[in-house]
N, C-alpha and C positions, 0 to 999 in steps of 0.2 A: 316284924321291924327288922331295919336291917339301922344300924346307929354307923357309922365311920367317923371317926378322927384322922384332916389329913394334917401330913408336918406342913411345916411352915419353910421343908427346903425343897417343896414340889416346887416345880414351874409351869408344868403343865398338865391338865386333864387327857387323854389318849388316846384318841378313839378304841370306841367299844370299853370303855375302863366301866363303866358304872351300866354299860346296855341291859336292862332286862332284869335290874338287882330291882332288893326289897325295901333301898333305899325309899325316908321318904319323907328328913329334911335335909339339906346340906348348906353350909355355912364354907365356901372355899376363901381357903387364906389369903393374903396378903401378896405372899410369894407367886402365888399362878398369874400367869401374862396368856394363857391358850386356853382353850375349852376345846379341842377337837373334834371334827364330825364325827356324830352319833354316840359322842361322849355317854348321855344321860337317857339316851333314847328307849325309849319302850319302859323307861318305871314308872308302870304303872298305880302305884302309891305316893309317887314324890308329889307333895303340895306345894310347900315353900319352899325356895333358893336365895340364897345369898352372894350374890354374885359384885366384889369388890372393884374398887378404879383400875389398879394395877392389870384388871385383863385387858386385852385390846383388841382379842381376835374371840370370836364363835363360832365355831364349823360348820357344815353346810348337816340338817335333821340333827343337831347336839339336843335338841330336847323334843324330837318329833314322839307323838303317841303318849307323850304325858298329860296324860288324861284326868287325872286327878289336881293338878299343879294352878292352886289357887293363889300366890303369889310370888313371887318375881321383885328382888329387889337388885337393882342395880345402873349403875349412872346412864344420865338420863344422855348424854353424849354418845351412848355405847350403842359402834354398826354393828351390825349382824346379819348372815342371808334371809330373804325372804322365808325359807324353807326352815331357819331354825325351830322355829315356833309352831311348828305344821301339827295340825290333830289335837291341840290342847283348849280342849272344848266346854272345860268348867269354872273359866277364871270367874271369879269375886273382886279380888280388888288387885291391883297391879301398879308397879310405877314402873314403866316401862315408854321409851322414845315413843314417840308420835310424828312421821304414822305408822300403825300395829297392825299386821296384816291377821284378819282374823278369818 
């Protein structure tokens, strides 16, 4: 597993930042406002993520193919592209805004 602590000075999680990593959990700091394209794509062990209210933009395919992503905590009013959570197959509980593309 990969444990990552993000500094509170980070304002964006850039394209492919954690793509294909062994990350299992991440709490994004309140300083982050943007999660860019493919930021967490193909993180096959990622099971839980906490996205704060400060995030106003999630990029295309940001969490695509995170096949074990069970729980996503994020603001109900946060909009994201239809493909942000594409091929996320094993949801058991989420706090996502509706409608959520399955």
